[in-house]
N, C-alpha and C positions, 0 to 999 in steps of 0.2 A: 077677804081683803084685810090687810094689816091695819090695826087700830093705831093711828098716828099719835094718839095721846099717850101711848105707852112707849117709853124709851127702854129699849132692850140692850143687853150686853151679853146675851147668851145665844146668839144666832148660830144655827147649825149649817154645815155645808149643804145638806140636803134641802133645807129651807131656802137658802140663798140660790141654789141651782134651780129650784122650782120657780122662784120669782123671775130669775134671769131668762128661763126658757119659755115664759109665757109668749103668746102671740104678741107681736110688737105693739099693736094698738092697745092691748090689755095692759101691758107693762107700762106704757106711757100714761095711760089713764090713771093707773094706780099711783104712779110717781107724781103726777100733777095733782092728784087729790091730796096726797100727803103734803106736797109742797104748799098748796093753798091753805091747808089746815095750820101751817106753821109760819108762813111768810106771805107778804104781799107779792103775788106772782109777777108783778110788773116793775119791781124795784130790783136794781142790781148794784152791788157794792163794787167800787173801783179802788184798786191799789196800784201803786207804781213801784217797780223794782229797780234798785240802783246797785251796780256792781262796784263795791268799795275796795275790792282787792282782786286782781285778775291773775289767772295762770299760776303755774308752779305748784299745784296741789299734789301732796304726797299720796293721795288716794288713787286707785286705778279704775274708777267708774268707767265702764265701757262706753257710756253714752256721752261723756263730758269732754269738751274741747279744752278744759282748763287743767286736766290732769297732766302731770309731768311723767307719767308712767305708762300711758296707753297708746303712744304713737303720735299724739297731738303735738303741734309745734307752736302753740300760743305762748308768747313770752310772758314771763312773770313780772308783776308790778308790785310796788309797795302799797300799803294801806293809804288811801287817798286822804287829802286834808279835810278836816271837819267842815270848814267853810264851803268847800266845794259840794259836800253832801247836802248842807243846808240850802245852798243855792238851788240844787236839783229838787229838793223837797218843796221849796217855795213855788217853783215852777209847776210841780206836780199838783200842788194844792190849787193853784190858779186854774189848772185844767180840769179840776173836778175830782181828783183823787182824795180820798179821806184817810188812806193808810199808806205809809211809806215804808217799804221793805228794803233792807240793806243786806247784801250777800257778799261773803268773802270766800275765796277759793283757798281753803286749807283744811287740814284734818281737824284742827282745833285751834282756838286762839292762844297766842303766847301771852304771858303776863305783861310783857312790855307794851302790848297793844290795848290792854284793858282801859287805860285812862282815855285813850282816843275813842274807843267804842262807847264808853259811858257818855262822853261829851256829845257824840252823835245822837244818842238816844235822848239825852236831855234837850239838845237843840231842836230836834224834830218835834218833841213833845211841846216845847215852848211855842212852836208855830201853830199849835192846836190840832195836830194830826195824830192819829194812832201810829204806833211804831211796831215794826217787826224786824227781826234779824234772823239770818241763817248763817251760822258760823262753824258748823260741824259739831263735834262732840264737846261737851262742857263739863268742867269740874264743878263740884258743889259751890266753891267760893266764887267762881265766875258767874254761876247762876244767881247767887245772892247779890253780887254787884250789879248785874243787869236788871234784876228786879228792883233794887234800890234806886236805879236811875230812872225807873218808870217804864221799862220795856213791857209792852202790852202783849205781843205775840212772839213765839219762837217757832220758826219753820225748821222741820227736820223730817224730810220725806222718808218713808220706808221703801219707796221705789217700786217694789214688786212683792211677790209672795216669798215666804220664808224658804220654800223649796227651791225657787228659781234664783234667789238672791246670789248664791255663790257663782252663778253663771255670768253675773253682771259686775260684781264687786268681790274682790278677794282680800282687800286690805283691812276690812272690818267685817263684823258679822251682823246679821239681822237682829240678834239679841242686843248688840251695842246700840242700835237705833232705838229699840224699845226702852232700854235703860235710860237713854237721854230724854226721851219723851216723858217718862215717869218722873225723872228728876226735875224737869222744867215745870210739869203740872203740879207737883207737890210744893213747889216754891210759890205757886200762885200766878204763874205766867200762863197765858192762854196758848194752847197747842195748835199749830198749823202743820198738818201732815197728810200727805197723799202719795201719789205714785205716777209712774210713766207707763203708757201703753205703746207697744210697737217695738219692744226689744227682743222679740222672739219667744215671748212667753205664751203659754196656752190660755184658753178661755178659763180653765179652772184656776190658773195662777192669778188671773185678774179678779176672780171671785174671792179667792183666798186672801188677796191683798186687802180687799174691802172688808172681809170678815176680821182680819187682824186689827183693823182700825175700829170697826163697829163693836168689837168685843173687848176693847180697852176698858179700864175702870170708868173712864169718862170719854165720851166721843170727842174727837178734835173739834175745836170751834170753827176751824177752817180746813177744808179738804181740797187741795189743788189736784186736779186731774190733768196730766200733761200728755200730749201726743208727741212721741219722739220726733225731734227735728235732727235728722242724721247730720253729724258734723264731719267734715273732711278729716281723713287720717286717723279717725277713731275706729275701734273694732266694729262699731255699729254703723259705719258710714254708708253701707249698702243695704241697710235694713229695709224690709218691705213696708210700705205705708199701711196704716191701720184703716180698715174699712169703716166708713162713716156710721153705718147702722150699728156696727159692733161698739163703736165709741159711745154712741147715744145710749145703748143698752147699759153700759157701765155707769154712766151718769145717773140713769134712772134707778138702777139697783142701789147706788150710793145714797140717793135721796130717800129710798124706802128704808134702808138699814140705819141711816143716821138722819132722822127727820129734822133736827134743829141745827145741823151744821151748815155753814155757808160752803157751798160747792163752787170751787173756782175753776173756770175754763182758763187754763194756764198756758204753758208753751204749746205751740203747734197750731194756733188759730190761723196763721198765715196760710197754712195748707188746707184749711177747711173752707168749704163754700159757706155763703151766708145762710143757705137752707139748713146745712148741718148745724151751724151755730144756733139757729132758731130752734131746731129740734132739741138741742142741748138745754136751752133755756126752758123749753116746755117740759123737759124731763126733770127739771129741778135745779139746774145750774143758776146761781144768783150772785156770782162774783167774777170779775175779770181782772187781768193785769192790763193797765193802760200804758201808753207810751210806745215809741218806735222800736225799742230794743229790750229784750229780756236777757240780762247777763251778756252772752255772746250770740244770742239768736234774735232774729227779726220778729217783730210784733206788728199787728195791723196799724196801730197809730190812732191818735185822737180823732182825726177827720173821718176815717172809715168807720170807727166805732160809733161816732155821733150819727152818721147816716144810717147805720144799721139799727141803732136804738130808735131813731125816728120812724123807720119803716115798721118796726115791731111794736111801737108804742111803749117802749121801756124807758124808765127814768132812773137816773143815778141816785143812790142813797146819799143823803146829806150826812155831814159829820155828826157822829153820835147816834145816827139812825141805824137800826139793825134789820129793819124790814120784818121783824118777828111779829107774830100775832099771839 
């Protein structure tokens, strides 16, 4: 069994495959053991995601309804007003979220948008919440400005394996994603990066995606694992759903490979049974997105999450609490 006190960045494909292929109960036992050695197993961090700029994105991500290039017809909007963002953040805090994430649909922010983005970060921080943004690729000076504003986390998902990446996105490369993650981390901003299951990738692609994250110079602080929510008119509109047991196996492997990362059950929970979500929490997931909507996709909402947490005996982490041991 893996020693959870050792943080590794040299995992091999053979090692990861052997872990993944264990009998299901053995894999979950190992993942839960690692989880308990590093976190309170009954505490879950809650974040809320706000869509601060919708549609018209120049990227061609096959899964995304906000792309202007993949057949989706979602109209483009401008960057929303700072006060509207702060109003959403206040409501999220009242509902128990400790981190407020802001996402914009574009390849990268323009210089004219930076003052507004900085004001959003400063305003959310002033509410006493952690801040996270996902804005695409960043230049060095943009990273510095966001860091100076107090940005805590930057989300930039690698989406899938390096091998399968060109099947999903052609307007940027896997290396572009890794470069942005490195740039953000070197500036002292915490990294949030994960991927999406259900885009036609193989089991090995899923393992390789986790290995790419686990073998970074530092593990991401947050690792969101998404289940594809097929969007109308996109190339993946008719994708087959992910098997629940397969999804839980990915969560368990992520927990073993990255013992101290917060693993977030992200998009796709509306398609999961409560039993599947419970198995994910047992396998090491300890973060969720709250609220009714994730960008353009539906989310279970506060009421359903509160009921599920009550049934499972889970508690939300307080602001400043990491759940770490």
